[in-house]
C-alpha positions as CSV (number, residue, x, y, z in Angstrom):
1,X,52.9,148.3,132.1
2,X,56.6,148.8,131.7
3,X,57.2,145.0,131.6
4,X,54.5,144.6,129.0
5,X,56.0,147.4,126.8
6,X,59.5,145.8,127.2
7,X,58.1,142.4,126.2
8,X,56.4,144.0,123.1
9,X,59.6,145.6,122.0
10,X,61.5,142.3,122.5
11,X,59.0,140.4,120.5
12,X,59.1,142.8,117.6
13,X,62.9,142.8,117.5
14,X,63.0,139.0,117.5
15,X,60.4,139.0,114.8
16,X,62.5,141.4,112.7
17,X,65.5,139.1,113.1
18,X,63.4,136.0,112.1
19,X,62.0,137.9,109.0
20,X,65.6,138.8,107.9
21,X,66.5,135.1,108.5
22,X,63.6,134.1,106.2
23,X,64.9,136.3,103.4
24,X,68.5,135.0,103.8
25,X,67.3,131.4,103.4
26,X,64.7,131.9,100.7
27,X,64.7,133.6,97.2
28,X,61.6,135.5,98.1
29,X,58.6,135.5,100.5
30,X,55.1,136.9,100.5
31,X,53.6,138.8,103.4
32,X,50.9,136.2,103.7
33,X,53.5,133.4,104.0
34,X,55.6,135.2,106.5
35,X,52.5,136.1,108.6
36,X,51.4,132.5,108.6
37,X,54.9,131.2,109.5
38,X,55.4,133.7,112.4
39,X,51.8,133.6,113.6
40,X,51.0,137.3,113.2
41,X,48.7,139.2,110.8
42,X,49.8,140.5,107.4
43,X,49.5,144.1,108.4
44,X,52.0,143.6,111.2
45,X,54.4,142.0,108.7
46,X,54.0,145.0,106.3
47,X,55.0,147.3,109.2
48,X,58.0,145.1,110.0
49,X,59.1,145.1,106.3
50,X,58.9,148.9,106.3
51,X,61.0,149.0,109.4
52,X,63.7,146.8,107.8
53,X,63.8,149.1,104.8
54,X,64.1,152.2,107.0
55,X,67.0,150.5,108.8
56,X,68.8,150.2,105.5
57,X,68.1,146.5,104.9
58,X,67.6,146.1,101.1
59,X,64.2,144.3,101.1
60,X,62.4,145.1,97.9
61,X,58.8,144.4,96.7
62,X,59.0,142.5,93.5
63,X,55.3,142.6,93.0
64,X,52.3,143.2,95.2
65,X,52.8,141.3,98.5
66,X,56.0,139.5,97.3
67,X,59.4,140.6,98.7
68,X,63.0,139.7,98.1
69,X,66.3,140.6,99.9
70,X,68.9,141.9,97.5
71,X,71.8,139.6,98.5
72,X,74.1,141.3,96.1
73,X,74.0,144.4,98.3
74,X,73.9,142.7,101.6
75,X,75.9,139.5,102.1
76,X,77.5,137.3,104.7
77,X,74.8,137.7,107.4
78,X,74.0,133.9,107.5
79,X,76.6,133.5,110.3
80,X,74.4,135.4,112.8
81,X,71.4,133.9,114.7
82,X,68.0,135.4,114.9
83,X,68.7,137.4,118.1
84,X,72.0,138.8,116.6
85,X,70.2,139.8,113.4
86,X,67.6,141.6,115.5
87,X,70.3,143.5,117.3
88,X,71.9,144.5,114.0
89,X,68.5,145.8,112.7
90,X,67.9,147.6,116.0
91,X,71.3,149.3,116.1
92,X,71.0,150.4,112.5
93,X,67.6,151.9,113.1
94,X,68.6,153.6,116.4
95,X,71.7,155.4,115.1
96,X,69.8,156.7,112.1
97,X,68.0,159.0,114.6
98,X,71.0,160.0,116.7
99,X,73.3,161.8,114.2
100,X,76.6,161.2,112.5
101,X,78.8,160.6,115.5
102,X,76.7,157.7,116.6
103,X,76.5,156.4,113.1
104,X,80.3,156.4,112.8
105,X,80.6,154.6,116.2
106,X,78.0,152.0,115.1
107,X,79.8,151.5,111.8
108,X,83.0,150.8,113.6
109,X,81.4,148.5,116.0
110,X,79.7,146.4,113.3
111,X,82.9,146.4,111.3
112,X,84.8,144.9,114.2
113,X,82.1,142.3,114.8
114,X,82.5,141.2,111.2
115,X,86.3,141.3,111.4
116,X,86.8,139.5,114.7
117,X,84.4,136.6,115.1
118,X,87.1,134.5,116.7
119,X,84.6,132.5,118.8
120,X,82.9,131.1,115.6
121,X,83.9,127.8,114.0
122,X,84.1,129.5,110.6
123,X,86.4,132.5,110.5
124,X,86.3,134.9,107.5
125,X,88.4,138.0,107.7
126,X,87.1,141.0,105.7
127,X,89.5,143.9,105.7
128,X,87.2,146.7,104.6
129,X,88.1,150.4,104.8
130,X,84.4,151.2,104.4
131,X,82.0,149.7,106.9
132,X,79.2,147.7,105.3
133,X,76.6,149.8,107.1
134,X,78.2,153.1,106.5
135,X,76.3,156.2,105.2
136,X,78.2,156.1,101.9
137,X,77.0,152.6,101.2
138,X,73.5,153.3,102.4
139,X,73.1,156.2,99.9
140,X,74.4,154.1,97.1
141,X,72.1,151.2,98.0
142,X,69.2,153.6,98.0
143,X,70.1,154.8,94.5
144,X,70.5,151.3,93.2
145,X,67.2,150.1,94.7
146,X,65.4,153.2,93.3
147,X,67.0,153.0,89.8
148,X,68.5,156.5,90.3
149,X,71.7,158.2,89.2
150,X,74.1,159.6,91.7
151,X,76.7,162.4,91.8
152,X,79.8,162.4,93.9
153,X,83.3,163.8,94.2
154,X,86.0,161.3,93.5
155,X,89.6,161.6,94.7
156,X,92.1,159.8,92.5
157,X,95.0,160.6,90.2
158,X,92.9,163.4,88.9
159,X,90.2,164.4,91.4
160,X,86.9,165.3,89.8
161,X,83.1,165.2,90.0
162,X,81.2,162.2,88.7
163,X,77.6,161.6,87.7
164,X,77.0,157.9,87.3
165,X,74.4,155.1,87.1
166,X,75.2,152.8,90.1
167,X,74.8,149.1,89.5
168,X,76.6,147.0,92.1
169,X,78.8,147.3,95.2
170,X,81.6,144.8,95.0
171,X,84.4,143.6,97.3
172,X,87.8,142.6,96.0
173,X,91.1,142.2,97.8
174,X,90.2,144.1,100.9
175,X,88.5,147.1,99.2
176,X,84.9,148.0,98.5
177,X,84.1,149.3,95.0
178,X,81.1,150.9,93.3
179,X,80.6,149.4,89.8
180,X,78.8,152.2,87.8
181,X,78.4,153.7,84.3
182,X,79.9,157.2,84.0
183,X,77.1,159.2,82.3
184,X,79.8,161.4,80.6
185,X,81.4,158.7,78.4
186,X,79.0,155.8,79.0
187,X,81.8,153.6,80.2
188,X,81.4,151.2,83.1
189,X,84.0,152.0,85.8
190,X,85.0,150.9,89.2
191,X,85.2,153.5,92.0
192,X,86.8,152.9,95.4
193,X,84.1,153.8,98.0
194,X,86.6,155.3,100.4
195,X,87.6,157.8,97.7
196,X,84.0,159.0,97.2
197,X,82.5,162.0,99.0
198,X,79.5,164.3,98.8
199,X,77.3,161.5,97.4
200,X,73.9,162.7,96.2
201,X,71.0,160.6,94.9
202,X,69.6,162.4,91.8
203,X,66.1,162.4,90.3
204,X,67.4,161.3,86.9
205,X,66.8,157.6,86.3
206,X,69.4,155.0,85.4
207,X,69.0,153.3,82.0
208,X,69.3,149.8,83.4
209,X,72.1,147.5,84.4
210,X,73.8,145.3,81.7
211,X,72.3,141.9,81.8
212,X,75.6,140.1,82.0
213,X,77.1,142.2,84.8
214,X,76.3,139.9,87.6
215,X,77.7,137.0,85.6
216,X,80.9,139.0,85.0
217,X,81.2,139.8,88.7
218,X,80.6,136.1,89.6
219,X,83.4,135.1,87.4
220,X,85.9,137.7,88.6
221,X,88.7,137.2,91.0
222,X,89.8,140.9,91.1
223,X,88.5,144.3,90.1
224,X,90.3,144.4,86.8
225,X,87.4,143.1,84.7
226,X,86.0,144.9,81.7
227,X,83.7,143.5,79.0
228,X,83.6,139.9,77.8
229,X,86.2,137.4,78.7
230,X,87.6,136.6,75.2
231,X,91.3,136.3,76.0
232,X,92.2,132.7,76.5
233,X,95.4,132.0,78.5
234,X,97.2,128.7,79.1
235,X,99.7,128.4,81.9
236,X,101.8,125.8,83.6
237,X,101.9,125.6,87.4
238,X,104.9,123.8,89.0
239,X,104.4,120.7,91.1
240,X,105.1,122.5,94.4
241,X,102.2,124.9,94.0
242,X,99.8,123.0,91.8
243,X,97.7,121.9,94.8
244,X,96.5,125.5,95.3
245,X,94.9,125.5,91.9
246,X,93.5,122.0,92.3
247,X,92.0,122.9,95.7
248,X,90.1,126.1,94.7
249,X,89.2,128.5,91.9
250,X,92.0,131.0,91.7
251,X,91.7,132.3,88.1
252,X,88.6,133.5,86.2
253,X,86.8,130.6,84.5
254,X,89.7,128.4,85.5
255,X,89.9,124.9,84.0
256,X,92.7,122.3,84.7
257,X,93.5,120.8,81.3
258,X,96.2,118.3,82.3
259,X,97.9,116.8,85.3
260,X,101.4,115.6,84.5
261,X,103.4,112.8,86.0
262,X,105.8,115.2,87.8
263,X,102.8,116.8,89.6
264,X,102.8,120.0,87.5
265,X,99.5,121.0,85.8
266,X,98.3,123.0,82.8
267,X,95.5,125.5,83.5
268,X,93.4,127.4,81.1
269,X,91.5,130.6,82.1
270,X,89.8,133.5,80.3
271,X,90.2,137.2,81.0
272,X,88.8,140.5,79.9
273,X,92.1,142.4,79.5
274,X,95.9,142.2,79.8
275,X,95.6,144.1,83.1
276,X,93.4,141.4,84.6
277,X,95.8,138.7,83.4
278,X,98.8,140.3,85.0
279,X,96.9,140.9,88.3
280,X,96.0,137.3,88.3
281,X,99.4,135.8,87.5
282,X,101.9,138.1,89.4
283,X,101.0,136.8,92.9
284,X,101.9,133.3,91.7
285,X,105.3,134.1,90.2
286,X,107.8,132.3,89.9
287,X,105.6,129.2,90.2
288,X,103.7,129.7,87.0
289,X,104.7,130.3,83.4
290,X,102.6,131.3,80.4
291,X,102.4,128.8,77.6
292,X,100.1,131.0,75.4
293,X,99.4,133.5,74.0
294,X,103.1,134.5,73.4
295,X,102.4,138.3,73.8
296,X,101.2,137.6,77.4
297,X,104.3,135.5,78.1
298,X,106.5,138.3,76.7
299,X,104.8,140.9,78.9
300,X,105.2,138.7,82.1
301,X,108.9,138.2,81.3
302,X,109.4,141.9,80.6
303,X,107.8,142.9,83.9
304,X,109.8,140.3,85.8
305,X,113.1,141.6,84.2
306,X,112.2,145.1,85.1
307,X,111.6,144.0,88.7
308,X,114.9,142.2,88.8
309,X,116.8,145.2,87.5
310,X,115.1,147.4,90.1
311,X,116.2,145.0,92.8
312,X,119.7,145.2,91.4
313,X,119.7,149.0,91.8
314,X,118.6,148.6,95.4
315,X,121.4,146.2,96.1
316,X,124.0,148.4,94.5
317,X,123.1,151.4,96.6
């Protein structure tokens, strides 16, 4: 009897892993299609989908019987096989019943698994100060899925309480952010997840995410985006570093306009704000220079002069 029970649990866990794999590989799937693919009845699949949701996996019903995994909220699981996905689901479900100490331990464990997959042929290092499966993120995901507002306390330059409409969780430069609209001034803002506490899902409904937000996020290389990308910038990259820009997309909406005989290149990109431009260019100084617009070139030069003067103060000490 014990062996039969053990086998039943094993079969279910493996089935949950295979269901999650289906959603990672497909845009959507119906309960009837999944049941036929896995060879079990539709009612069993419905129970499995409910178990995935209870474990914090963002599988949503688009219409009756048709489900989709929100890959904007849960990414980068494709590297795991079915058995590993099943273990992730089982661990997330188990710790939800054991209390906060076990949740913290599980969060740390999953974080280390994501950070140190040295035995895999593809290595991606994600330095996150907030575990992907943490309680903070789970509550925010629940609010986004349910179209609900949230309230939280935010620690920053001026710590304060916030009520917001949450839209997306985003990862840039080693930090997890919440992209949300502040209900006080109706401005879309970015909040560092590790600075958020006392998060509560409210009954009040969100008014709906801007239609172009996903497109904006897709075209962003850092968190300094805001509104439409209407600022066109033309830069020159020297020959020694041009290959970095030729090899991959570094700047938002980047386009290589010209490759010169000496190996240098002209690159055009579009930004939302001066802050985004400066954050994009500063890591590449002194190997890039701004051709246009002149006000951006002037700002880069002014900042660089300030930095040189600051270094001089240090050397004169």
